[in-house]
N, C-alpha and C positions, 0 to 999 in steps of 0.2 A: 392296622390300628388307626382309628380316626382321631382327630384333634379338634378341640373346641376351645374358644376363649370366651370369658365372661366380660360383659360390658361394665362400665362404671368404675374402673380402677382409679384410685386416688394417687396423687404424687408421692405420698408419704409411705405407701405400702408396696411391697413387692409380691407379685403373685407366686404361688407355689404350685408345683405340678402334682396332681392327683389323678386317679384313674377310676372310672366307672367300670365295674366288673359284672359280667354276666357269665354263667348263671350265679346267683348269689350264694348258693350252697358251697361254691368253691372259693369264696373270697377270703377265707381265713378269719381269725377271731375278731380283729378290730379293737377299738377302744372300749373297755368295759364300762366307762363312764356313761356310755349310751344307755346302759341298763341301770347302773347304780344311781346316777343323778336324777333320773326319772322317779325312782322309788323314794329317794330322799325328798324330792319336791312334793311327793304325795304323802308325806308325813311319816315315812318309815324311819325307824330308829337305827342308828349305827351302833352295832354291838361288837365291832372289830377290836381286837387287841393290838397294841403297838407292835409293829413289824410282823403282824400275823395276817391271815387271810381276811378278805372282806367278808363281813357278816352284817346283814340287814334284817330287821325284824318288823313285821307288820304292826300297825297301831294296836290291833287287838291281840297281838302276841301269838297268833295261831299259825303263822307262816314265817319261815326263815329262808332267806336266799343268801348263799355264800359262793365265793369264788376263791379257789386256792390254787395258785400256780406253783406252790413250793413242794408239792408231792407229785408222785406219778400214779396214774396218768394226769391227775389234776383236772381243773375245770370247774364247772358250775354244779352246785347241789342245791336242790330246793326241797323243803320238807314242810308238809302241812299236817297239823294236828287233827285228830278226830274231833268233830264238832257236829252235834245234832245228828242228822241222817248221813252226814259225810264221814266216811272212814278215813283213817290216817292214809296219807299218800306221799309220794316222793317222785323226784325226777333228777336225773344226772345228765349233764351235757358236757362233752369234751372241750378242751381249751380252744380248739380250732373251730368250734361252732360259731358261725357269724353272730355278732351281737344283735344284729337286726332280727335274726330268727329267735334268739333267746328272748328278746324283748317282746316278741309276739305272745309269749306265755307270761312273762313277768309283768308287762304293762297291764294285762287283764287282771292280775292279782289285786290291783288297786281299785277295781270296779265291781259292783254287784253283778251276779250272773244274769244273763239275758233270760227273758221269759220264753224265748224260742228254743225248741228242742235242737240240740247241736247235732251235726252230722260231720264227723271227722273227714270222711272221704269226699264230701262235696267240693271243698276248695281245690282238691287234687284233680278231680274230674273236670272242673272248670278250666284247668290248665292242660287238659288232655293227657293227664298221666294214665298209664296203663295199669288197670286193676285186675289182679289175678287171684281168684280164690284157690286155696290149696288145702282142701279138707277143713280142718279147724282154723287154718291160717288164712290171712289175707295179706297180699303184697301189692303196693302201688309203686311204680317206678316212673321217673320223669322221662320225657320223650327222648332226651339225649343220654339217659342212663347215668347222669351225674348225681342223682339223689334218689332216695327211696324211703318208704315208710311201711313197716310191717306190723301186723297184729298177730301174735303167736299165742296159742293156747294148747297145753298138753292134755293128755288123757285124764289127768287128775283135776283139771279145771284151772290150774295155775296159768296165768296169762301175763303178757308183757307187750307194751308198745316199744318198738325199736325203729329208729330213724337215723339217717346219716347222709353224708355227702362225700364223694371221692371217686375212686375207680374200683374195678372188680378185685384188685389186690388188697383192698382195705385201706389204702392211703387216703387220709382225710380226717373225718371226725364221725362220732356216733353219739346218739342220745338214747336214753332209756327212760320210760315213764311207767310208773306203776299202773296196773289195771284200775286201781281206785282213784287215779287222778281225775278230777272233775272234767267231764267231757267237753265243756265249753273251753277249757284251757288247752286240751289236746287239739281241738279244732283250730284254735287261734294259732297254735304252734304250726299246725299243718298248713294254714293259710300263708304264713310268712315263709315257710319252707318252699312252697310252690310259687310264690309271687314272682312274676316276670320282671319286676322292677330291679334295675341294677343297684349295687351299693358302692359307696366310695371308699377308696383306700389311698393313703399317701404313697408317694414314690418310695420304693424300697420295701413296701409291705404287700406287694402283689405276689401271691403264690405262683409257682411254676406248675402249670397243668395244661395239657394239650387242648382241653375243652374250654378253657377260659377265653372270653372275648373282652377286650379292653377298649375304652375310649378315653384318650388323654384330655384332661381339662385343667386349665389354669385358674386357681381360686385364691382370693385374698384371705388372709387370716381373719379379717373382720367379717367376711361372709361366712366362714366356718363357724365363728362364734355366734353370729346372728341365727344361723340355722339351729345350732345346739340350744341357744337360749330360747328359741321359739318352742322347742319341745319341753323345756323346763317350765316355761310360762303356761303351756297348755296343761301340764300335770297339776300345777298349783291351782289354776282356775277350776279344773274339774274337782279337785279336793275341796276347795271352798264351797263350790256349788252343792256338793253332796252333804257337807256338814251343815250348811245353811238350811237345806231342804229337810233334813232329819231333825234339826234342832239340837244336835249334840254339840258339846264344846268343840271348838275348832282346834285341830292339831297343828301347831306351828311347824312349817317345813324347815329343815336344816339348811343353812347356807350351802351353796354348791361351789365346787372348785371352778376356777377359770377353765373354760372349755376349749382353749386354743391349741392344746397339745395333741400329739398324734399317738403317743405310746399308750399302751394299756396300763392305766393307773387307777387306783380306787379313789 
């Protein structure tokens, strides 16, 4: 395990130990505010009930994102209503799905679809994942076997996207996406799943897995807050730019909670 220190420490703050984790698919769930605060800053409405699961709704009321840790197996549920040529769609992601991978999908919900034709397998192939056709099915597996993505289709035409991270015994997390899920969202999810960039977790939140590689870093609370605030600011700026360009009334972003904590809170 390597150790790094960050420069610029002030006398009033004490650095805290965190870990950069590779591969990201094995990093554990993380702080759900990485997802929820970005959506709030993008104008999404909080529909959560007191002491209930997190529920956020898009400004046009066509998409809901929820996180429920109180049921088994619990985790993320995303539902999109039918609209125009888009059929109803859904996605479910387990509690231990890293929030950075969840955000690959949910961040894109705040943006209009790209004009480019999506290719789900492209970001996986760029990271040298192994793609194996199996009749009606396709399977892509990371080079170290820690993550996978499948497209399954049975004889009746019923299909499903299935992805996950862990080991062959099934320890870890899994996600399922309806075949009607917009392809640009599936591609964005795949890109974050395959990203070689490590993710950060605080001490005591690093899962035990033989394939995990860690780098210890000492980080100031103010640095963590600044990084998180930069993400919030980017979401707000993008939202204002879109509403300004379209001429629609601006949707005020909800105030966000202080981002210095480490636990998963909404």
